[in-house]
C-alpha positions in Angstrom: 6.4 -37.9 -9.1 4.2 -35.1 -8.0 1.5 -33.8 -10.3 1.9 -30.2 -11.4 -0.3 -27.8 -9.4 -3.3 -26.3 -11.3 -2.6 -23.3 -13.4 -4.8 -20.2 -13.9 -6.7 -20.6 -17.1 -8.8 -17.4 -17.0 -11.8 -15.8 -15.3 -15.3 -17.2 -15.9 -17.5 -14.5 -17.5 -21.2 -14.3 -16.8 -22.0 -16.2 -20.0 -19.7 -19.0 -19.0 -16.8 -18.1 -21.4 -13.2 -18.0 -20.2 -11.8 -14.5 -20.4 -8.3 -13.3 -19.7 -7.5 -11.1 -16.7 -7.3 -7.5 -18.0 -4.8 -4.9 -16.9 -4.4 -1.2 -17.7 -0.8 -0.1 -17.6 -1.0 3.7 -17.0 1.3 6.7 -16.7 4.1 5.4 -19.0 4.8 2.4 -16.7 8.1 0.7 -17.7 7.9 -1.2 -21.0 9.6 -4.1 -19.2 6.7 -4.3 -16.8 4.3 -4.4 -19.7 6.3 -7.1 -21.4 6.2 -9.2 -18.3 2.4 -9.0 -18.2 2.2 -9.8 -21.9 4.3 -13.0 -21.4 1.5 -14.5 -19.2 -0.8 -16.5 -21.4 -4.1 -15.5 -19.7 -3.4 -11.9 -18.9 -4.2 -9.1 -21.4 -3.0 -5.5 -21.3 -5.7 -3.1 -22.3 -6.0 0.6 -23.1 -9.7 1.0 -22.2 -10.0 1.6 -18.4 -13.6 0.3 -18.6 -12.2 -3.2 -19.3 -9.5 -3.2 -16.7 -9.7 -5.4 -13.6 -6.4 -4.1 -12.4 -4.4 -0.9 -13.0 -0.7 -0.2 -12.6 -0.2 3.5 -12.0 2.6 5.9 -11.2 1.7 9.5 -10.2 -0.4 10.9 -13.0 -3.4 8.7 -12.6 -5.3 9.7 -9.5 -8.1 8.0 -7.5 -8.8 10.8 -5.1 -12.4 11.8 -5.9 -15.6 9.8 -6.5 -15.5 10.6 -10.2 -11.9 9.3 -10.6 -13.2 5.7 -10.3 -16.1 6.1 -12.9 -14.1 5.1 -15.9 -12.8 1.9 -14.2 -16.1 0.1 -13.9 -14.6 -3.4 -13.2 -11.5 -2.4 -11.2 -10.5 -4.7 -8.4 -6.8 -4.0 -7.8 -4.6 -0.9 -7.9 -0.9 -1.4 -8.0 1.0 1.8 -7.5 4.5 1.6 -8.9 6.2 3.8 -6.3 6.9 4.3 -2.6 3.8 6.2 -1.6 0.1 6.0 -2.4 -0.8 9.7 -2.1 -2.8 9.5 -5.3 -5.2 6.9 -4.1 -7.9 7.7 -1.5 -8.0 4.5 0.4 -11.5 5.0 1.8 -13.0 5.5 -1.6 -11.2 2.4 -2.9 -12.4 0.3 0.0 -16.0 1.4 -0.5 -15.7 0.0 -4.0 -14.1 -3.3 -3.0 -10.8 -2.4 -4.5 -7.6 -3.9 -3.1 -4.4 -1.8 -3.2 -0.7 -2.3 -3.1 2.5 -0.3 -3.8 6.2 -1.1 -4.4 8.3 0.4 -1.6 11.1 -2.1 -2.0 12.2 -1.3 -5.5 13.3 2.3 -4.7 14.8 1.7 -1.3 18.4 1.9 -2.4 17.9 4.8 -4.7 16.3 7.0 -2.0 18.8 6.0 0.6 21.7 6.8 -1.8 20.1 10.2 -2.4 20.1 10.9 1.3 23.8 9.9 1.5 24.7 11.9 -1.6 23.1 15.0 -0.1 25.0 14.5 3.1 28.3 14.1 1.3 27.7 17.1 -0.9 27.1 19.2 2.3 30.2 17.8 4.0 32.3 18.4 0.9 31.0 22.0 0.5 30.1 21.2 -3.1 27.5 24.0 -3.4 29.8 26.7 -2.0 32.7 25.5 -4.1 30.7 25.4 -7.3 29.2 28.9 -6.6 32.7 30.3 -6.1 34.1 28.8 -9.3 31.0 30.0 -11.3 32.0 33.5 -10.1 35.6 32.9 -11.1 36.8 32.8 -7.5 39.4 30.5 -6.0 38.5 30.2 -2.3 40.8 27.3 -1.4 41.7 27.4 2.4 38.7 29.6 3.1 36.3 28.5 5.9 33.3 28.5 3.6 34.7 25.6 1.5 36.4 23.7 4.2 35.2 20.1 4.3 33.4 18.7 7.3 34.8 15.6 8.9 31.8 13.3 9.4 33.7 10.8 11.6 33.3 13.3 14.4 29.6 13.8 13.7 26.3 12.1 14.7 23.7 11.1 12.2 20.1 10.8 13.4 17.6 8.9 11.3 13.9 9.5 11.8 11.8 6.6 10.5 13.5 3.2 10.5 11.7 1.3 7.8 13.3 0.0 4.6 14.8 3.3 3.6 15.8 4.3 7.1 17.6 1.1 7.6 19.3 1.3 4.2 20.4 4.9 4.9 21.9 3.6 8.1 23.9 0.9 6.3 25.1 3.3 3.6 26.0 6.2 6.0 27.4 4.3 9.0 31.0 4.1 7.6 31.1 7.8 7.3 29.9 8.8 10.7 31.2 8.5 14.2 27.7 7.6 15.5 24.3 6.8 14.1 21.1 7.1 16.0 17.5 6.3 14.9 14.0 6.9 16.0 10.8 5.1 14.9 7.2 5.4 16.1 7.1 1.6 16.4 8.7 -0.1 19.5 11.9 -1.2 17.7 14.9 -2.2 19.8 17.5 0.6 19.8 15.0 3.4 18.9 15.9 6.6 20.7 13.5 9.2 22.0 12.9 11.8 19.2 13.6 14.8 21.2 16.9 13.3 22.4 17.9 12.4 18.9 17.2 15.9 17.7 19.3 17.4 20.4 22.3 15.1 19.8 22.4 14.9 16.0 24.6 16.9 13.6 22.8 15.5 10.6 19.1 14.6 10.7 17.7 12.4 7.9 14.0 11.9 7.5 12.7 8.6 6.2 9.2 8.6 7.7 6.3 7.0 5.8 3.5 9.5 6.7 2.7 13.0 5.7 2.2 14.5 9.1 4.6 17.3 10.2 7.4 15.8 12.3 9.8 18.7 12.5 7.4 21.3 13.9 8.6 24.8 14.9 8.9 23.7 18.5 11.1 20.7 17.6 13.1 22.7 15.1 14.0 25.1 17.9 15.7 22.2 19.8 18.2 21.0 17.2 21.8 22.2 16.8 22.0 25.5 15.0 24.5 24.1 12.5 22.7 20.8 11.8 21.9 19.6 8.3 18.3 18.5 7.7 17.9 15.9 4.9 14.4 15.1 3.7 13.7 12.5 1.1 10.4 11.4 2.6 7.5 13.8 2.2 7.6 17.6 1.8 5.0 18.1 4.5 7.0 16.5 7.3 9.2 19.6 7.8 7.7 23.0 8.7 8.9 25.4 5.9 8.9 28.6 8.0 10.9 26.9 10.7 13.3 25.5 8.1 13.9 28.9 6.7 14.7 30.2 10.1 17.1 27.4 10.6 18.9 28.2 7.4 19.1 31.9 8.3 20.6 30.9 11.6 23.5 29.0 10.0 22.0 25.6 9.6 21.6 23.7 6.3 19.0 21.7 4.4 19.1 19.1 1.7 15.8 18.3 0.1 14.4 16.1 -2.6 10.7 16.6 -1.6 8.7 19.8 -1.0 5.3 20.8 0.4 4.2 21.8 -3.0 6.0 20.6 -6.1 6.2 21.9 -9.6 6.9 25.4 -11.1 4.2 26.9 -8.9 6.1 26.1 -5.7 8.2 29.2 -6.2 5.1 31.5 -6.0 5.2 30.8 -2.3 7.6 33.2 -0.7 9.0 30.9 2.0 9.8 28.2 -0.5 11.3 30.7 -2.9 13.6 31.9 -0.2 14.6 28.4 0.8 15.5 27.4 -2.8 17.7 30.5 -3.2 19.4 30.2 0.2 23.2 29.6 0.1 22.8 26.8 2.7 20.3 24.9 0.6 21.0 21.7 -1.4 18.1 20.4 -3.5 17.0 18.0 -6.2 13.5 18.1 -7.8 12.0 14.9 -6.4 14.3 12.7 -8.5 15.7 10.3 -5.9 13.8 7.4 -7.5 13.4 8.8 -11.0 16.3 7.1 -12.7 15.5 4.6 -15.5 16.7 1.5 -13.6 14.6 2.3 -10.5 11.6 3.1 -12.5 12.0 -0.2 -14.4 12.3 -2.1 -11.1 9.2 -0.3 -9.7 7.2 -1.3 -12.7 8.4 -4.9 -12.5 7.5 -5.2 -8.9 4.0 -3.7 -9.6 3.5 -6.2 -12.5 4.5 -9.1 -10.3 1.9 -8.0 -7.7 -0.8 -7.9 -10.4 0.2 -11.3 -11.7 -0.2 -12.8 -8.2 -3.6 -11.3 -8.0 -4.6 -12.3 -11.5 -3.4 -15.9 -11.2 -3.8 -16.7 -7.5 -6.1 -14.0 -6.1 -3.4 -12.9 -3.7 -3.5 -9.2 -2.6 -0.8 -7.1 -0.8 1.6 -10.1 -0.6 4.1 -8.1 1.6 1.3 -7.2 4.1 2.2 -3.5 3.6 0.5 -1.1 6.0 -1.9 1.6 5.0 -3.8 -0.3 2.3 -7.4 -1.3 1.9 -6.6 -4.9 2.8 -3.7 -6.8 4.5 -2.1 -9.8 2.9 -4.8 -12.2 1.6 -3.6 -15.4 0.0 -4.2 -19.2 -0.3 -0.6 -19.7 -1.1 0.8 -22.7 0.7 3.8 -20.7 2.0 1.6 -19.2 4.8 -0.9 -21.9 5.7 -1.0 -20.7 9.3 -2.5 -17.4 8.1 -4.6 -18.5 5.2 -6.8 -21.5 5.9 -5.7 -25.1 6.1 -3.0 -24.8 3.4 -3.5 -28.1 1.8 -1.5 -28.5 -1.4 -4.3 -30.2 -3.4 -3.4 -30.7 -7.0 -6.9 -31.0 -8.5 -8.8 -28.7 -10.8 -10.7 -26.2 -8.9 -12.7 -22.9 -9.0 -11.2 -20.1 -6.9 -13.6 -17.4 -5.8 -12.1 -14.0 -4.9 -14.7 -12.0 -3.1 -14.4 -8.5 -1.6 -17.1 -7.5 0.7 -18.0 -5.5 3.8 -16.8 -7.0 7.0 -19.9 -7.7 9.0 -21.0 -10.6 11.1 -22.2 -13.7 9.3 -20.5 -13.1 6.0 -18.5 -16.4 6.0 -21.6 -18.3 7.0 -23.5 -16.7 4.2 -20.9 -17.7 1.6 -20.7 -21.2 2.9 -24.5 -21.5 3.0 -24.7 -20.4 -0.7 -22.1 -23.0 -1.7 -24.0 -25.7 0.3 -27.3 -24.7 -1.3 -26.0 -25.0 -4.8 -24.6 -28.4 -4.0 -27.8 -29.6 -2.5 -29.9 -28.3 -5.5 -27.6 -30.2 -7.8 -28.1 -33.4 -5.8 -24.6 -33.5 -4.4 -22.0 -31.7 -2.3 -19.4 -29.1 -3.3 -16.2 -29.6 -1.5 -14.5 -26.5 -0.1 -10.8 -27.3 -0.4 -9.5 -24.2 1.2 -10.6 -20.8 2.5 -9.1 -17.6 3.6 -10.7 -14.5 5.1 -8.9 -11.3 6.1 -10.3 -7.9 7.3 -8.7 -4.5 6.5 -8.8 -1.3 8.6 -10.3 1.0 6.0 -14.0 1.9 5.9 -16.9 1.5 8.3 -17.6 -1.3 8.1 -14.1 -2.2 6.9 -13.3 -3.9 3.6 -12.7 -7.7 3.8 -11.7 -10.3 1.3 -12.5 -14.0 1.2 -10.8 -16.6 -1.1 -12.5 -19.9 -1.5 -11.3 -23.0 -3.5 -14.0 -25.4 -4.7 -13.1 -28.9 -5.8 -15.1 -29.8 -8.9 -15.2 -32.9 -11.1 -17.3 -31.5 -13.9 -19.5 -28.6 -15.1 -17.0 -26.3 -13.4 -18.0 -23.1 -15.2 -21.8 -23.7 -14.7 -21.4 -24.5 -11.0 -19.1 -21.5 -10.5 -21.7 -19.2 -11.9 -24.4 -20.7 -9.8 -22.4 -20.4 -6.6 -21.5 -16.8 -7.4 -25.1 -15.9 -8.1 -26.2 -17.7 -4.9 -23.7 -15.6 -2.9 -24.9 -12.4 -4.6 -28.6 -13.2 -3.7 -27.8 -14.6 -0.3 -27.5 -11.3 1.5 -23.6 -11.1 1.5 -22.6 -7.4 1.2 -20.6 -8.2 -1.8 -18.6 -5.4 -3.6 -16.5 -7.2 -6.2 -16.1 -10.9 -7.2 -14.1 -13.2 -9.5 -14.5 -16.8 -10.4 -11.2 -18.2 -11.6 -10.6 -21.5 -13.3 -7.5 -23.4 -12.2 -6.7 -26.7 -13.9 
């Protein structure tokens, strides 16, 4: 019968004490997510940001300026409970050795459903019908409320990630044809200009903030086309969109270049929001309680993986300070030798600048401590991955040390030797697994 694999018992503090991994749950993160964290025996949820090693955030907490990090003196991991990471400046996080992750999967269905609901509202002429009834009119059989048969229309999806694919699945039964475009070389992806020229409905699911529907591109689409945007408000040029509406086209938006009450101070946006061919929701596609709960749960699970295993960015999501870094045996081909050794160990989680000689420096420090103690410290497993943010970029190294006694003392000696050995270390943890 196999022995149970070692379990996380806590982080080794500088005085040798075992301390829990501390998490700040900010921005009214789902209570369910907090409860999941509290159920873990060696994880503690804290209010004081100065104590937090990880933070789960939504939109209110921002890490965009140097000073935004000051209160989080020990922060090592930011988990954004949401699709985007617009409120985290990746370069500043990388310079501080902070790993990042977000939760795009949990809101995929909700955002794709919003795109489809906007399309169906447009095709059913819901806005026009409601407006007429509000004015005590009965326009049945009038052209302005006549439904649009989508089976004779073409849907073009720009951005074919999780949400784009899900939108395709939801919308395909309603349309005669579905096209898609993605900046990646995906089989079946159509040239963007061709997609714009052929589509009756254009749905945006891109991940970035750069303007996709520029004035030049907007001029090439069908005059009556519906533009659906549930991605980022900045991906559609607002002036060109207003011209499209004035020319007989339609728009259905959940996101805007500027959001909040102040958005209506801008004349173009005010005109768009009052336009009879406009359908809109105030960025609520993923704001329902179930989706928010799922976003929080996914963020909490990411934090638990980091707290108990040292794993960061488990889904290898792009755009973060680090790619997937893990010693989990599910991916031995990417993460060291992958041996499933079931002995007590110390796991070091080190974030540092990616420069030549770092791994040698870490291993030399381990070897020196072993030699000074009259023995040898066995390195069970090791993983090192480099990110793309920063110059030099941020990197992370995970090291498992097999120990047979004096674990905490040796762990502190190794950590101190690494710090003094010239490794450009930014953040470190020494975790006891037994």
